CHARMM-style PDB file with segment names, atoms N, HN, CA, C and O in Angstrom:
ATOM      1  N   UNK     1     -39.055  15.892  16.041  1.00  0.00      PROA
ATOM      2  CA  UNK     1     -39.037  15.769  14.671  1.00  0.00      PROA
ATOM      3  C   UNK     1     -38.363  14.973  13.833  1.00  0.00      PROA
ATOM      4  O   UNK     1     -37.256  14.783  14.337  1.00  0.00      PROA
ATOM      5  N   UNK     2     -38.459  14.424  12.839  1.00  0.00      PROA
ATOM      6  HN  UNK     2     -39.358  14.578  12.430  1.00  0.00      PROA
ATOM      7  CA  UNK     2     -37.561  13.732  11.930  1.00  0.00      PROA
ATOM      8  C   UNK     2     -37.604  14.181  10.582  1.00  0.00      PROA
ATOM      9  O   UNK     2     -37.405  13.359   9.687  1.00  0.00      PROA
ATOM     10  N   UNK     3     -37.880  15.590  10.265  1.00  0.00      PROA
ATOM     11  HN  UNK     3     -38.042  16.257  10.992  1.00  0.00      PROA
ATOM     12  CA  UNK     3     -37.808  16.099   9.334  1.00  0.00      PROA
ATOM     13  C   UNK     3     -36.351  16.709   8.826  1.00  0.00      PROA
ATOM     14  O   UNK     3     -36.087  17.021   7.665  1.00  0.00      PROA
ATOM     15  N   UNK     4     -35.607  16.789   9.793  1.00  0.00      PROA
ATOM     16  HN  UNK     4     -35.821  16.535  10.736  1.00  0.00      PROA
ATOM     17  CA  UNK     4     -34.178  17.302   9.612  1.00  0.00      PROA
ATOM     18  C   UNK     4     -34.568  18.579   8.772  1.00  0.00      PROA
ATOM     19  O   UNK     4     -34.320  18.757   7.579  1.00  0.00      PROA
ATOM     20  N   UNK     5     -35.296  19.522   9.721  1.00  0.00      PROA
ATOM     21  HN  UNK     5     -35.498  19.378  10.689  1.00  0.00      PROA
ATOM     22  CA  UNK     5     -35.238  20.850   9.453  1.00  0.00      PROA
ATOM     23  C   UNK     5     -33.887  21.868  10.092  1.00  0.00      PROA
ATOM     24  O   UNK     5     -33.277  21.618  11.132  1.00  0.00      PROA
ATOM     25  N   UNK     6     -33.671  22.844   9.333  1.00  0.00      PROA
ATOM     26  HN  UNK     6     -34.167  23.047   8.489  1.00  0.00      PROA
ATOM     27  CA  UNK     6     -32.671  23.732   9.555  1.00  0.00      PROA
ATOM     28  C   UNK     6     -32.633  24.357  10.479  1.00  0.00      PROA
ATOM     29  O   UNK     6     -33.816  24.626  10.690  1.00  0.00      PROA
ATOM     30  N   UNK     7     -31.790  25.006  11.563  1.00  0.00      PROA
ATOM     31  HN  UNK     7     -30.830  24.788  11.391  1.00  0.00      PROA
ATOM     32  CA  UNK     7     -32.120  25.637  12.685  1.00  0.00      PROA
ATOM     33  C   UNK     7     -32.758  27.197  12.624  1.00  0.00      PROA
ATOM     34  O   UNK     7     -33.052  27.841  13.631  1.00  0.00      PROA
ATOM     35  N   UNK     8     -32.901  27.639  11.340  1.00  0.00      PROA
ATOM     36  HN  UNK     8     -32.663  27.116  10.522  1.00  0.00      PROA
ATOM     37  CA  UNK     8     -33.977  28.660  11.551  1.00  0.00      PROA
ATOM     38  C   UNK     8     -35.419  28.355  12.119  1.00  0.00      PROA
ATOM     39  O   UNK     8     -36.094  29.070  12.859  1.00  0.00      PROA
ATOM     40  N   UNK     9     -35.744  27.027  11.553  1.00  0.00      PROA
ATOM     41  HN  UNK     9     -35.195  26.446  10.952  1.00  0.00      PROA
ATOM     42  CA  UNK     9     -36.931  26.369  11.683  1.00  0.00      PROA
ATOM     43  C   UNK     9     -37.123  26.056  13.117  1.00  0.00      PROA
ATOM     44  O   UNK     9     -38.192  26.209  13.707  1.00  0.00      PROA
ATOM     45  N   UNK    10     -36.054  25.620  13.633  1.00  0.00      PROA
ATOM     46  HN  UNK    10     -35.185  25.496  13.154  1.00  0.00      PROA
ATOM     47  CA  UNK    10     -35.977  25.604  15.309  1.00  0.00      PROA
ATOM     48  C   UNK    10     -36.465  26.690  15.906  1.00  0.00      PROA
ATOM     49  O   UNK    10     -37.493  26.671  16.583  1.00  0.00      PROA
ATOM     50  N   UNK    11     -35.480  28.122  15.613  1.00  0.00      PROA
ATOM     51  HN  UNK    11     -34.645  28.137  15.063  1.00  0.00      PROA
ATOM     52  CA  UNK    11     -35.900  29.011  16.368  1.00  0.00      PROA
ATOM     53  C   UNK    11     -37.037  29.436  16.158  1.00  0.00      PROA
ATOM     54  O   UNK    11     -37.704  29.826  17.116  1.00  0.00      PROA
ATOM     55  N   UNK    12     -37.545  29.471  14.879  1.00  0.00      PROA
ATOM     56  HN  UNK    12     -37.003  29.154  14.100  1.00  0.00      PROA
ATOM     57  CA  UNK    12     -38.838  29.629  15.023  1.00  0.00      PROA
ATOM     58  C   UNK    12     -40.023  29.457  15.606  1.00  0.00      PROA
ATOM     59  O   UNK    12     -40.957  30.206  15.891  1.00  0.00      PROA
ATOM     60  N   UNK    13     -39.706  27.842  15.778  1.00  0.00      PROA
ATOM     61  HN  UNK    13     -38.947  27.233  15.546  1.00  0.00      PROA
ATOM     62  CA  UNK    13     -40.591  27.009  16.554  1.00  0.00      PROA
ATOM     63  C   UNK    13     -40.448  27.358  18.252  1.00  0.00      PROA
ATOM     64  O   UNK    13     -41.431  27.152  18.964  1.00  0.00      PROA
ATOM     65  N   UNK    14     -39.457  27.776  18.717  1.00  0.00      PROA
ATOM     66  HN  UNK    14     -38.659  27.943  18.139  1.00  0.00      PROA
ATOM     67  CA  UNK    14     -39.119  28.500  19.764  1.00  0.00      PROA
ATOM     68  C   UNK    14     -40.030  29.899  20.224  1.00  0.00      PROA
ATOM     69  O   UNK    14     -40.511  30.357  21.260  1.00  0.00      PROA
ATOM     70  N   UNK    15     -39.944  30.266  18.772  1.00  0.00      PROA
ATOM     71  HN  UNK    15     -39.553  29.894  17.931  1.00  0.00      PROA
ATOM     72  CA  UNK    15     -40.662  31.880  19.336  1.00  0.00      PROA
ATOM     73  C   UNK    15     -42.084  31.488  19.135  1.00  0.00      PROA
ATOM     74  O   UNK    15     -42.863  32.216  19.750  1.00  0.00      PROA
ATOM     75  N   UNK    16     -42.568  30.646  18.521  1.00  0.00      PROA
ATOM     76  HN  UNK    16     -41.935  30.055  18.021  1.00  0.00      PROA
ATOM     77  CA  UNK    16     -43.960  30.182  18.597  1.00  0.00      PROA
ATOM     78  C   UNK    16     -44.210  29.763  20.098  1.00  0.00      PROA
ATOM     79  O   UNK    16     -45.050  30.297  20.822  1.00  0.00      PROA
ATOM     80  N   UNK    17     -43.611  29.032  20.359  1.00  0.00      PROA
ATOM     81  HN  UNK    17     -42.929  28.599  19.770  1.00  0.00      PROA
ATOM     82  CA  UNK    17     -43.933  28.203  22.033  1.00  0.00      PROA
ATOM     83  C   UNK    17     -43.685  29.325  23.068  1.00  0.00      PROA
ATOM     84  O   UNK    17     -43.958  28.963  24.212  1.00  0.00      PROA
ATOM     85  N   UNK    18     -43.326  30.344  22.980  1.00  0.00      PROA
ATOM     86  HN  UNK    18     -43.105  30.639  22.050  1.00  0.00      PROA
ATOM     87  CA  UNK    18     -43.080  31.333  23.716  1.00  0.00      PROA
ATOM     88  C   UNK    18     -43.591  32.647  23.503  1.00  0.00      PROA
ATOM     89  O   UNK    18     -43.183  33.623  24.133  1.00  0.00      PROA
ATOM     90  N   UNK    19     -44.701  32.701  22.404  1.00  0.00      PROA
ATOM     91  HN  UNK    19     -45.033  31.908  21.892  1.00  0.00      PROA
ATOM     92  CA  UNK    19     -45.196  33.681  21.994  1.00  0.00      PROA
ATOM     93  C   UNK    19     -46.673  33.668  22.828  1.00  0.00      PROA
ATOM     94  O   UNK    19     -47.400  32.702  23.058  1.00  0.00      PROA
ATOM     95  N   UNK    20     -46.858  35.156  23.211  1.00  0.00      PROA
ATOM     96  HN  UNK    20     -46.267  35.941  23.024  1.00  0.00      PROA
ATOM     97  CA  UNK    20     -47.831  35.360  24.241  1.00  0.00      PROA
ATOM     98  C   UNK    20     -49.047  35.698  23.851  1.00  0.00      PROA
ATOM     99  O   UNK    20     -50.121  35.385  24.365  1.00  0.00      PROA
ATOM    100  N   UNK    21     -48.754  36.598  22.564  1.00  0.00      PROA
ATOM    101  HN  UNK    21     -47.881  36.852  22.146  1.00  0.00      PROA
ATOM    102  CA  UNK    21     -49.801  37.177  21.604  1.00  0.00      PROA
ATOM    103  C   UNK    21     -50.395  36.266  20.592  1.00  0.00      PROA
ATOM    104  O   UNK    21     -49.884  35.184  20.303  1.00  0.00      PROA
ATOM    105  N   UNK    22     -51.501  36.735  20.052  1.00  0.00      PROA
ATOM    106  HN  UNK    22     -51.916  37.614  20.287  1.00  0.00      PROA
ATOM    107  CA  UNK    22     -52.153  35.965  19.019  1.00  0.00      PROA
ATOM    108  C   UNK    22     -51.305  36.460  17.623  1.00  0.00      PROA
ATOM    109  O   UNK    22     -50.935  35.663  16.761  1.00  0.00      PROA
ATOM    110  N   UNK    23     -51.083  37.849  17.572  1.00  0.00      PROA
ATOM    111  HN  UNK    23     -51.384  38.497  18.273  1.00  0.00      PROA
ATOM    112  CA  UNK    23     -49.975  38.023  16.307  1.00  0.00      PROA
ATOM    113  C   UNK    23     -48.820  37.648  16.573  1.00  0.00      PROA
ATOM    114  O   UNK    23     -48.242  37.256  15.560  1.00  0.00      PROA
ATOM    115  N   UNK    24     -48.197  37.588  17.518  1.00  0.00      PROA
ATOM    116  HN  UNK    24     -48.667  37.906  18.341  1.00  0.00      PROA
ATOM    117  CA  UNK    24     -46.483  36.992  17.744  1.00  0.00      PROA
ATOM    118  C   UNK    24     -46.573  35.327  17.175  1.00  0.00      PROA
ATOM    119  O   UNK    24     -45.749  34.892  16.370  1.00  0.00      PROA
ATOM    120  N   UNK    25     -47.638  34.539  17.698  1.00  0.00      PROA
ATOM    121  HN  UNK    25     -48.307  34.892  18.351  1.00  0.00      PROA
ATOM    122  CA  UNK    25     -47.897  33.536  17.262  1.00  0.00      PROA
ATOM    123  C   UNK    25     -48.163  33.397  15.663  1.00  0.00      PROA
ATOM    124  O   UNK    25     -47.514  32.632  14.949  1.00  0.00      PROA
ATOM    125  N   UNK    26     -49.010  34.083  15.288  1.00  0.00      PROA
ATOM    126  HN  UNK    26     -49.537  34.704  15.868  1.00  0.00      PROA
ATOM    127  CA  UNK    26     -49.141  34.097  13.812  1.00  0.00      PROA
ATOM    128  C   UNK    26     -47.834  34.377  13.138  1.00  0.00      PROA
ATOM    129  O   UNK    26     -47.424  33.544  12.330  1.00  0.00      PROA
ATOM    130  N   UNK    27     -47.259  35.261  13.335  1.00  0.00      PROA
ATOM    131  HN  UNK    27     -47.592  35.938  13.991  1.00  0.00      PROA
ATOM    132  CA  UNK    27     -45.606  35.335  12.862  1.00  0.00      PROA
ATOM    133  C   UNK    27     -44.634  34.455  12.624  1.00  0.00      PROA
ATOM    134  O   UNK    27     -43.877  34.347  11.659  1.00  0.00      PROA
ATOM    135  N   UNK    28     -44.753  33.726  13.787  1.00  0.00      PROA
ATOM    136  HN  UNK    28     -45.367  33.814  14.571  1.00  0.00      PROA
ATOM    137  CA  UNK    28     -43.564  32.671  14.223  1.00  0.00      PROA
ATOM    138  C   UNK    28     -44.207  31.293  13.371  1.00  0.00      PROA
ATOM    139  O   UNK    28     -43.473  30.456  12.847  1.00  0.00      PROA
ATOM    140  N   UNK    29     -45.650  31.233  13.342  1.00  0.00      PROA
ATOM    141  HN  UNK    29     -46.246  31.913  13.768  1.00  0.00      PROA
ATOM    142  CA  UNK    29     -45.854  30.586  12.396  1.00  0.00      PROA
ATOM    143  C   UNK    29     -45.807  30.905  10.959  1.00  0.00      PROA
ATOM    144  O   UNK    29     -45.458  29.980  10.226  1.00  0.00      PROA
ATOM    145  N   UNK    30     -46.029  31.792  10.532  1.00  0.00      PROA
ATOM    146  HN  UNK    30     -46.313  32.544  11.127  1.00  0.00      PROA
ATOM    147  CA  UNK    30     -45.496  32.007   9.135  1.00  0.00      PROA
ATOM    148  C   UNK    30     -43.924  31.744   9.025  1.00  0.00      PROA
ATOM    149  O   UNK    30     -43.528  30.838   8.292  1.00  0.00      PROA
ATOM    150  N   UNK    31     -42.954  32.591   9.808  1.00  0.00      PROA
ATOM    151  HN  UNK    31     -43.276  33.327  10.404  1.00  0.00      PROA
ATOM    152  CA  UNK    31     -41.580  31.654   9.866  1.00  0.00      PROA
ATOM    153  C   UNK    31     -41.553  30.369   9.672  1.00  0.00      PROA
ATOM    154  O   UNK    31     -40.971  29.947   8.673  1.00  0.00      PROA
ATOM    155  N   UNK    32     -42.275  29.326  10.727  1.00  0.00      PROA
ATOM    156  HN  UNK    32     -42.749  29.669  11.538  1.00  0.00      PROA
ATOM    157  CA  UNK    32     -41.980  28.217  10.475  1.00  0.00      PROA
ATOM    158  C   UNK    32     -42.356  27.425   9.033  1.00  0.00      PROA
ATOM    159  O   UNK    32     -41.877  26.427   8.494  1.00  0.00      PROA
ATOM    160  N   UNK    33     -43.314  28.237   8.714  1.00  0.00      PROA
ATOM    161  HN  UNK    33     -43.703  29.048   9.152  1.00  0.00      PROA
ATOM    162  CA  UNK    33     -43.648  27.641   7.255  1.00  0.00      PROA
ATOM    163  C   UNK    33     -42.746  27.893   6.215  1.00  0.00      PROA
ATOM    164  O   UNK    33     -42.455  27.083   5.335  1.00  0.00      PROA
ATOM    165  N   UNK    34     -42.152  29.439   6.372  1.00  0.00      PROA
ATOM    166  HN  UNK    34     -42.389  30.097   7.087  1.00  0.00      PROA
ATOM    167  CA  UNK    34     -41.006  29.632   5.309  1.00  0.00      PROA
ATOM    168  C   UNK    34     -40.011  28.739   5.367  1.00  0.00      PROA
ATOM    169  O   UNK    34     -39.608  28.124   4.380  1.00  0.00      PROA
ATOM    170  N   UNK    35     -39.494  28.598   6.683  1.00  0.00      PROA
ATOM    171  HN  UNK    35     -39.821  29.098   7.485  1.00  0.00      PROA
ATOM    172  CA  UNK    35     -38.019  27.752   6.921  1.00  0.00      PROA
ATOM    173  C   UNK    35     -38.178  25.890   7.033  1.00  0.00      PROA
ATOM    174  O   UNK    35     -37.257  25.124   7.319  1.00  0.00      PROA
ATOM    175  N   UNK    36     -39.514  25.532   6.735  1.00  0.00      PROA
ATOM    176  HN  UNK    36     -40.262  26.154   6.502  1.00  0.00      PROA
ATOM    177  CA  UNK    36     -39.686  24.270   7.015  1.00  0.00      PROA
ATOM    178  C   UNK    36     -39.330  23.720   5.699  1.00  0.00      PROA
ATOM    179  O   UNK    36     -39.710  24.389   4.738  1.00  0.00      PROA
ATOM    180  N   UNK    37     -38.578  22.472   5.418  1.00  0.00      PROA
ATOM    181  HN  UNK    37     -38.270  21.928   6.198  1.00  0.00      PROA
ATOM    182  CA  UNK    37     -38.320  21.463   4.429  1.00  0.00      PROA
ATOM    183  C   UNK    37     -39.675  20.896   3.475  1.00  0.00      PROA
ATOM    184  O   UNK    37     -40.658  20.240   3.818  1.00  0.00      PROA
ATOM    185  N   UNK    38     -39.397  21.273   2.567  1.00  0.00      PROA
ATOM    186  HN  UNK    38     -38.598  21.806   2.289  1.00  0.00      PROA
ATOM    187  CA  UNK    38     -40.919  20.846   1.330  1.00  0.00      PROA
ATOM    188  C   UNK    38     -40.384  19.814   0.784  1.00  0.00      PROA
ATOM    189  O   UNK    38     -39.568  20.009  -0.117  1.00  0.00      PROA
ATOM    190  N   UNK    39     -40.702  18.479   1.182  1.00  0.00      PROA
ATOM    191  HN  UNK    39     -41.365  18.321   1.914  1.00  0.00      PROA
ATOM    192  CA  UNK    39     -40.628  17.184   0.546  1.00  0.00      PROA
ATOM    193  C   UNK    39     -41.585  16.304   1.326  1.00  0.00      PROA
ATOM    194  O   UNK    39     -42.242  16.693   2.291  1.00  0.00      PROA
ATOM    195  N   UNK    40     -41.603  15.045   0.801  1.00  0.00      PROA
ATOM    196  HN  UNK    40     -41.070  14.729   0.017  1.00  0.00      PROA
ATOM    197  CA  UNK    40     -42.301  14.033   1.239  1.00  0.00      PROA
ATOM    198  C   UNK    40     -42.644  13.825   2.396  1.00  0.00      PROA
ATOM    199  O   UNK    40     -43.826  13.775   2.739  1.00  0.00      PROA
ATOM    200  N   UNK    41     -41.361  13.623   3.410  1.00  0.00      PROA
ATOM    201  HN  UNK    41     -40.402  13.663   3.132  1.00  0.00      PROA
ATOM    202  CA  UNK    41     -41.229  13.384   4.662  1.00  0.00      PROA
ATOM    203  C   UNK    41     -41.637  13.976   5.587  1.00  0.00      PROA
ATOM    204  O   UNK    41     -41.828  13.382   6.648  1.00  0.00      PROA
ATOM    205  N   UNK    42     -41.945  15.610   5.426  1.00  0.00      PROA
ATOM    206  HN  UNK    42     -41.789  16.093   4.565  1.00  0.00      PROA
ATOM    207  CA  UNK    42     -42.364  16.657   5.994  1.00  0.00      PROA
ATOM    208  C   UNK    42     -44.069  17.020   5.930  1.00  0.00      PROA
ATOM    209  O   UNK    42     -44.766  17.805   6.573  1.00  0.00      PROA
ATOM    210  N   UNK    43     -44.259  16.389   5.215  1.00  0.00      PROA
ATOM    211  HN  UNK    43     -43.693  15.751   4.693  1.00  0.00      PROA
ATOM    212  CA  UNK    43     -46.001  16.523   4.976  1.00  0.00      PROA
ATOM    213  C   UNK    43     -46.538  16.484   6.222  1.00  0.00      PROA
ATOM    214  O   UNK    43     -47.153  17.528   6.437  1.00  0.00      PROA
ATOM    215  N   UNK    44     -46.570  15.719   7.142  1.00  0.00      PROA
ATOM    216  HN  UNK    44     -46.070  14.871   6.967  1.00  0.00      PROA
ATOM    217  CA  UNK    44     -46.929  15.871   8.356  1.00  0.00      PROA
ATOM    218  C   UNK    44     -46.634  17.103   9.289  1.00  0.00      PROA
ATOM    219  O   UNK    44     -47.440  17.566  10.096  1.00  0.00      PROA
ATOM    220  N   UNK    45     -45.446  17.534   9.076  1.00  0.00      PROA
ATOM    221  HN  UNK    45     -44.791  17.159   8.421  1.00  0.00      PROA
ATOM    222  CA  UNK    45     -45.097  18.860   9.658  1.00  0.00      PROA
ATOM    223  C   UNK    45     -45.754  20.024   9.105  1.00  0.00      PROA
ATOM    224  O   UNK    45     -46.388  20.834   9.781  1.00  0.00      PROA
ATOM    225  N   UNK    46     -45.604  20.074   8.004  1.00  0.00      PROA
ATOM    226  HN  UNK    46     -45.089  19.416   7.455  1.00  0.00      PROA
ATOM    227  CA  UNK    46     -46.512  21.347   6.998  1.00  0.00      PROA
ATOM    228  C   UNK    46     -47.784  21.262   7.256  1.00  0.00      PROA
ATOM    229  O   UNK    46     -48.447  22.299   7.234  1.00  0.00      PROA
ATOM    230  N   UNK    47     -48.461  19.894   7.585  1.00  0.00      PROA
ATOM    231  HN  UNK    47     -47.923  19.052   7.603  1.00  0.00      PROA
ATOM    232  CA  UNK    47     -49.980  20.051   7.923  1.00  0.00      PROA
ATOM    233  C   UNK    47     -50.503  20.507   8.922  1.00  0.00      PROA
ATOM    234  O   UNK    47     -51.664  20.887   9.074  1.00  0.00      PROA
ATOM    235  N   UNK    48     -49.255  20.473   9.978  1.00  0.00      PROA
ATOM    236  HN  UNK    48     -48.312  20.165   9.855  1.00  0.00      PROA
ATOM    237  CA  UNK    48     -49.246  21.107  11.803  1.00  0.00      PROA
ATOM    238  C   UNK    48     -49.498  22.256  11.353  1.00  0.00      PROA
ATOM    239  O   UNK    48     -50.598  22.806  11.422  1.00  0.00      PROA
ATOM    240  N   UNK    49     -48.586  22.671  10.900  1.00  0.00      PROA
ATOM    241  HN  UNK    49     -47.693  22.225  10.844  1.00  0.00      PROA
ATOM    242  CA  UNK    49     -47.983  24.211  10.485  1.00  0.00      PROA
ATOM    243  C   UNK    49     -49.519  25.020  10.383  1.00  0.00      PROA
ATOM    244  O   UNK    49     -50.023  25.848  11.141  1.00  0.00      PROA
ATOM    245  N   UNK    50     -50.024  24.404   9.109  1.00  0.00      PROA
ATOM    246  HN  UNK    50     -49.615  23.732   8.493  1.00  0.00      PROA
ATOM    247  CA  UNK    50     -51.068  24.822   8.156  1.00  0.00      PROA
ATOM    248  C   UNK    50     -52.315  25.138   9.391  1.00  0.00      PROA
ATOM    249  O   UNK    50     -52.816  26.191   9.785  1.00  0.00      PROA
ATOM    250  N   UNK    51     -52.494  23.936   9.708  1.00  0.00      PROA
ATOM    251  HN  UNK    51     -52.086  23.081   9.388  1.00  0.00      PROA
ATOM    252  CA  UNK    51     -53.579  23.583  11.068  1.00  0.00      PROA
ATOM    253  C   UNK    51     -53.569  24.554  12.086  1.00  0.00      PROA
ATOM    254  O   UNK    51     -54.497  25.309  12.379  1.00  0.00      PROA
ATOM    255  N   UNK    52     -52.675  24.498  12.504  1.00  0.00      PROA
ATOM    256  HN  UNK    52     -51.921  23.886  12.266  1.00  0.00      PROA
ATOM    257  CA  UNK    52     -52.322  25.793  13.719  1.00  0.00      PROA
ATOM    258  C   UNK    52     -52.701  27.165  13.487  1.00  0.00      PROA
ATOM    259  O   UNK    52     -53.323  27.835  14.312  1.00  0.00      PROA
ATOM    260  N   UNK    53     -52.287  27.614  12.256  1.00  0.00      PROA
ATOM    261  HN  UNK    53     -51.782  27.070  11.586  1.00  0.00      PROA
ATOM    262  CA  UNK    53     -52.126  28.988  11.263  1.00  0.00      PROA
ATOM    263  C   UNK    53     -53.585  29.197  11.345  1.00  0.00      PROA
ATOM    264  O   UNK    53     -53.979  30.257  11.830  1.00  0.00      PROA
ATOM    265  N   UNK    54     -54.610  28.140  10.847  1.00  0.00      PROA
ATOM    266  HN  UNK    54     -54.290  27.279  10.453  1.00  0.00      PROA
ATOM    267  CA  UNK    54     -56.043  28.260  10.777  1.00  0.00      PROA
ATOM    268  C   UNK    54     -57.017  28.261  11.819  1.00  0.00      PROA
ATOM    269  O   UNK    54     -58.211  28.497  11.631  1.00  0.00      PROA
ATOM    270  N   UNK    55     -56.520  28.007  12.869  1.00  0.00      PROA
ATOM    271  HN  UNK    55     -55.551  27.815  13.021  1.00  0.00      PROA
ATOM    272  CA  UNK    55     -57.325  28.102  14.250  1.00  0.00      PROA
ATOM    273  C   UNK    55     -56.651  29.352  14.861  1.00  0.00      PROA
ATOM    274  O   UNK    55     -57.022  29.653  15.995  1.00  0.00      PROA
ATOM    275  N   UNK    56     -55.673  30.155  14.244  1.00  0.00      PROA
ATOM    276  HN  UNK    56     -55.372  29.911  13.322  1.00  0.00      PROA
ATOM    277  CA  UNK    56     -55.096  31.275  15.412  1.00  0.00      PROA
ATOM    278  C   UNK    56     -56.057  32.247  14.617  1.00  0.00      PROA
ATOM    279  OT1 UNK    56     -56.165  33.424  14.961  1.00  0.00      PROA
TER     280      UNK     56
END
């Protein structure tokens, strides 16, 4: 990703990828959304997180 995200975001992303249950994935997605950068260049990343949140 080219969004220049902080290390907390990548830790949350790793938790999401390793999560087994839906609840764990949802918590990781919430953390990713909280720590993701909010600027024009990260709009695709934020859309991806919100889309995953909807499908879980």
